[in-house]
N, C-alpha and C positions, 0 to 999 in steps of 0.2 A: 347201269343206271345209277347215278349218284343219289344218295339219300338227301332229304331236305336239309339235314344238318350240315351237309357239305355244299349246298347250293347257296350262293350269295343272294341277298335280296334283289329280285329282278327289277331292273330300271330301264328307262328308255321311252320313246314316244308311243310304244304300243302298250304301256302301262297307264291305263286311264280309268276313271270312274264315269259312268253314264251321266251323272248329275253335272259333271263338268262339260261333257260333250253337248249337252242340251243348250249350253250357253256359248258354244264354240262351233259355229256352223261351217267351219272350214272343210268338213267332210262332205258337205252338200255342194255339188259343182254343176252349175248350168253350162251347157255347151253354147258357144257363141255362133253367130250367124254364118261366119266363114266355115266353121266346122260342120254345121248342119247342111249347108249348101253342098259341100264336098260329099258328105254322106248321101244326100239325096241323089246326086248325079250318079254315084257308084251303084246305089241300090237299083235305080231305074234302068241303068245300062246293063248291069249284070243279070238281073232277073229276066231280061229278054232272051238270054242265051243259056241260062242254067235253071232247070226245073228243081234240081236238088241243091239247096243252099250250101250243103257241105262239100259240093264239088268246087266251090269258089276257093282259090288259094291266094296267098299274099301277093303272088306275081300278077294277079288280076287287078290289084287295088291301086288307086291313085288318090292318096289322102295325105298330102304333106302336113297340113295343119293338124289334123286329127291324130296323125302318127306321133307328132311331137307331144300332143296332149297325153297320149297313152304312155309315152316314155316317162312322163312325170307321174302318172298313175301307178306304173310299175314300181317306182321308188317309194311311193306312199304305201302301197300294199305290202311290200317287203322292205322294211326299213323305217316306215313311218307309223301312223296309227294302226294300219292293218286293214282298213276298210275305206270305202268311198261310195257315195251315191251320186250318180249322174242324173240330172233332171232336165226335162224339156224336149225329149225326143218326140217328134210328131207322129206317134204310132196310129192315131185315128185317121191319118191321111193315107195310110198304106193298107194293102190287103194282108191277110195272114201270111201268105208266102213271101211278100215283100218284107214284112216284119221279121220273118225268120232269116231272110238274107241280111237284113240290117243287123240283127243280133249276131249272126255268124261273122260278119265283117268286123264288128267291134271285138268279138272274141279273138279273132286272128290278130288284131292289133295288140292285144294284151299278152297272149301266150299261145301255147300249142294245145288245142282241144284234145281231150282224152275220152275214152269210152266210159259210159256211166253204168253199164250193165253187161251181163254175160253175152247178150245179143249183139253188143258192139255199137249201140246207139250213142251218137255224139251230142245230140240235143234232145232234151226231154221237155214235154209239156207238163207244167205243174198245174194240175186242176183236179177237182174231185171226180173220181171214177165210180164212187159208190162202194169201193172195196174196203176191207178192214185188215189191218196188220195182224190182228189176232185170229182171223178166220181163214187167211190164205198165207201160206208160208213164204210166198214170193212177193207179196204186196209190200210196198214201201210207203213211208209216211207222206211223201209228196203227192201220192195218188189219192189221198183222203182229205176230208175237211176237218180232221181232228186237230187238236192242239199238238204242235210239235215242240217237245221240250228241248232244252238247250243241247245242241249237238254240233258236229261239223260234217261237211260233205266230203267229196273226193277231190283229188288233185291239189296242187298248191293253192288254187283259188276257185271259188264258186262265183258265177255271175248269174243274176236273175234280171230279166226284162219284164216289167209289168205291162200287160196289155189291157186287162180288165180287172177291176176290183170287186170284192164281195159286197153284198148288201150291208153286212156288218161283220166286224171282227177281222181276222187276218193281219193283226198288228205285228210288225217285225220287231225283234229285240236282239241286241248284240251285247256281248260281254268280252272284256279283255282277258285272255287266258293268263297272262303274266300277273295282272292285278288279282285275278281270282286265286292263283296259286299263292301269292304273297299273303292274301287274307286267310287262306286255309292254314298256312304255316303259323301265322299269328294265333289262330284259334286252337290248333291241335297238331303238333309236329308228328305225332304217331300216325294220325289219320292221313296226313300229307304223304308220309312214307308208304302207306297202303296204296295210295293212288299211283305211286311210282312202281308198283309191282303189277304183274300180268293179271288181266281180267279176260274172261271168255266172252266174245261177241258173236251173235248170230249173223252169218254172212247173207242171209235172206236168199239163198240159192243163187247168188250172183257172182261168186268167186270162180274165176276161170279154172282154177286148179281143183274145183269140185269140193273143196273143203267146206263143210257147213259151219265150222267154228273158226274164229280168228282169236289168237291168244296174244295180247299186247297190252302194255301199261297204258293207262289213261294219260298220265303226265310223263313226258319224256324230255329230260334235260340233256341237250347235245350241242356241242360246239358253242356254248355260251347262251343258248336260247332254249326256252321251254316250248315244246310242241305237244299239242293235245290230240287225242283221238277219243271222242266221247259220244256215245249213243246209249243212254240208260235203257231205253226201251228195248234195244237189241241185246243188251246185257241180260235183261230180264227174260226175253223170249228164248235166249240161249239155254235157259234152265230147263226147257222142255226136252232137251237131248239127254239121254241117260249117261252119256260119257262126260257131261259137263259137271265139274265139281260144284257142289252147292255153295252159294254165296255165304261167306262167314259173317258173323255179327260185326266184325270190324270193317269188312268191305261194305256192308249195308250202311253202317254209320258214316263211312267216308263218302259214299254216294249221297247220302242225305245231307251231309255238311256242304258238299259241292253244290247241290241243288239249292240249298237254303241261301247260300251266298249269291248264286246266279240270280235268284228271284228277289234279291234286295233291290228296291227301286232306285237306290242311290248308285248301285253297281252297274245296272243294266241301262243301255240306251234304247228307248222305244220310239218308233216312228211308223207312220202309215205310208206305204208306197202309193204313188199315183201312177195312172197310165203314162207311160213314157219315162218312168224311172228305171235306172239300171243300178242294182245293188251289187257291189263287188266286195268280197271278203277273203282274207287270208285264212285258210282252213286250219293252220297250225296255231295262229295267235288270236283267233276269234272263234267264239262259240255263238251260234245264232239259234233263234227260236221263232215260233209263230203261234199266235193265239188261234183258238178254234174260230171258224168263220161260218156265216150263214149265206148261202148263195141267193141270187135273185131267182124269182119264180120262172122267169123266162130263161130257158136253157142257153139261148144265144148270148145272154149277158153274164154267164157264169164266170167266176174268178178264173183268170187264165194268165199264167206266166210262162216264160221260156227259161231254160236253165242250161248252162254249160259248165263243165269242169275243165280247168286249164293247168298246164305246167308252165311256170314262169321261166324266162331266160335268166333271171336274177334270183332264182329260188334259193332258199337256205340249204345248207347241208342237212341231210336227214338221218335219223338213227336207224340202225340195222333192223330194229323191231318193226319198222314200217314196210320192209321189203315184200312180205307175203300178203299184205292187206289189199283188199279190193279198192279201198279208198286211195291209198298212197303208193301202192306198188308200182304204178306206171311212172309216177314222178320220180320215185327212187331209182327205177331202171334208167330213166333219162339222165340222172346225175352220173350213173356208172358209165354211160356211153360218152361222156364229155371229159 
């Protein structure tokens, strides 16, 4: 791993400030009537034959217009801003099973879905289960209504389909990793170097190799790109294991600086998802977060999203440090097979 002194100032379309994105809505894309009609026909046809949406394959799909749209999205996610929000999917017109099929179809158009846990699930429901990350060693943040601080998910890309919103809260926030790293280097080169060294992460009992710790740098400069792996909460919960080295003063200072910059209102892009929105983000070039939310009193109206993790056909080369991680190991292996 190169030290920050050897890394040139990062540049490109994935280096952006949130304040600029607020005035540039090119990241917010409505689907047109032709694309929505194609999708509707496929959803209604395929759900007649497939009870499990993950049984649907690309060979089942007939979506010429929408397929072209997603080729453009692939290039935007890897090579552009690094994120996109699709708007206007008519989710209220479909049953939950139809919406799962709809989301699975969109996921197939973007990439290859990968498992999100040791059980092998390819699609997760993102909703409050009443669990706590600190009370159950296998609970993960998406199962709670707690604030999710800036982090990334697994695979090259995460996708989220919003079906129902909370009564309040649950605001989405995004940060450019390259912009974040540039700002850290400007503030403190020594702490930037610390972030390029290994940290211990709690695997939350989800790593298929049964390792309860992952040891990997937060910032990884490889093949001209900066790729992050960051979950401060899981860095902190890893401290419960006796074999985990205690966080040093410099490591804590580096994490604090990273979080401080992420939480700068000018750096982050904030927006509220609407039912029918699909949020797509590059996990290497984007960190995302979510504010704490309050659900509706009616359990049927609880905040509810669907999530997939995907490997892109045009994904970037990945550093060796990602090989054994539960987040990026599958995408790394896919690169090795091609």
